[in-house]
C-alpha positions in Angstrom: 27.6 23.5 -13.6 29.9 26.4 -13.4 32.5 27.3 -16.0 35.5 29.7 -15.6 37.7 31.4 -18.4 40.8 33.3 -17.7 42.0 36.0 -19.8 44.9 38.8 -19.9 48.1 36.9 -19.6 50.9 37.5 -21.5 54.6 38.7 -21.4 55.6 41.9 -19.7 58.9 43.2 -18.7 59.5 43.6 -14.9 57.8 46.5 -13.5 55.1 46.4 -15.9 51.5 45.8 -15.3 49.0 43.3 -16.4 45.0 43.0 -15.9 43.5 39.5 -15.6 40.0 38.7 -16.1 37.9 35.9 -15.1 34.3 35.2 -16.6 31.8 32.8 -14.7 29.0 31.3 -16.6 26.7 28.9 -15.8 24.2 28.0 -13.3 25.2 30.5 -10.4 23.1 29.6 -7.2 25.1 31.9 -5.0 26.9 34.6 -5.7 30.6 33.1 -5.0 33.8 34.0 -3.5 36.3 34.3 -6.0 40.1 34.2 -6.1 43.1 34.1 -8.1 45.9 31.4 -7.6 49.2 31.0 -9.4 51.6 27.9 -9.7 55.1 28.3 -11.0 56.8 24.9 -12.5 58.1 22.7 -9.5 56.1 24.7 -6.9 53.0 24.3 -5.1 50.1 26.3 -6.2 49.5 29.4 -3.9 46.7 31.8 -3.2 47.3 35.2 -4.6 44.2 37.3 -4.1 40.5 36.5 -2.4 37.4 38.4 -2.8 34.1 37.5 -0.8 30.9 38.4 -2.3 30.6 41.5 -0.2 34.0 42.7 -1.5 36.5 42.0 1.4 39.9 41.1 0.1 42.8 39.0 1.2 46.4 39.1 -0.5 49.3 37.1 -0.2 52.2 38.9 1.1 54.2 38.7 -1.8 51.8 40.8 -3.9 50.2 42.9 -1.1 50.1 46.8 -2.4 51.2 45.6 -5.8 48.2 43.4 -6.9 44.3 44.5 -6.5 41.4 42.1 -7.0 38.0 43.2 -7.9 34.6 41.9 -9.2 31.4 42.4 -10.8 28.5 40.5 -9.2 26.2 41.5 -11.8 28.3 39.6 -14.3 30.1 37.1 -11.9 33.6 38.2 -12.9 36.7 39.0 -11.4 39.7 41.1 -12.1 43.4 41.0 -11.0 45.4 44.1 -11.7 48.7 43.5 -11.5 51.3 46.3 -10.8 55.0 46.6 -10.5 55.5 42.9 -11.9 58.5 40.8 -11.0 60.1 38.1 -12.5 59.1 35.6 -9.3 55.6 36.3 -10.4 55.9 34.1 -13.5 53.3 31.7 -13.2 50.0 30.1 -14.4 47.2 32.0 -13.0 44.0 30.2 -12.2 40.6 31.6 -11.3 38.6 29.9 -8.5 35.0 30.1 -7.2 33.3 28.9 -4.3 30.1 29.2 -2.9 28.5 27.5 0.3 26.1 25.2 -0.7 28.3 24.3 -4.0 29.4 20.5 -3.7 33.1 21.6 -5.2 34.7 24.9 -6.0 35.6 25.4 -9.8 38.7 26.3 -11.5 39.6 27.9 -14.8 42.3 26.7 -17.3 44.8 29.1 -16.0 46.4 31.9 -18.0 50.3 32.2 -18.3 51.8 35.3 -16.7 55.7 35.7 -17.7 57.6 38.6 -16.5 61.2 39.1 -17.9 64.0 40.7 -16.2 
């Protein structure tokens, strides 16, 4: 059983920054691939950034150069540093964890990020 808890969301002005954190707890059999996803009202959930256990990262084109994902494998945490935020970044951001050998991936409850113009 794995639990994910996001934190760090809030209201920020356009051009500002936020840092989201995801804490993972439970029985971690393998170090997971972790990622951040977001979903705005009326839109499909989209992948924002993913980081493998070895630290390889992948970013959505819309956030490349502005967002940075990082992890601490010892703590099984993952952060998302979001800079130069735009109103279109407004969404609920979800943390995700997956590992080969797990029967499913796991999701946090989400944290709201609102960027005002």
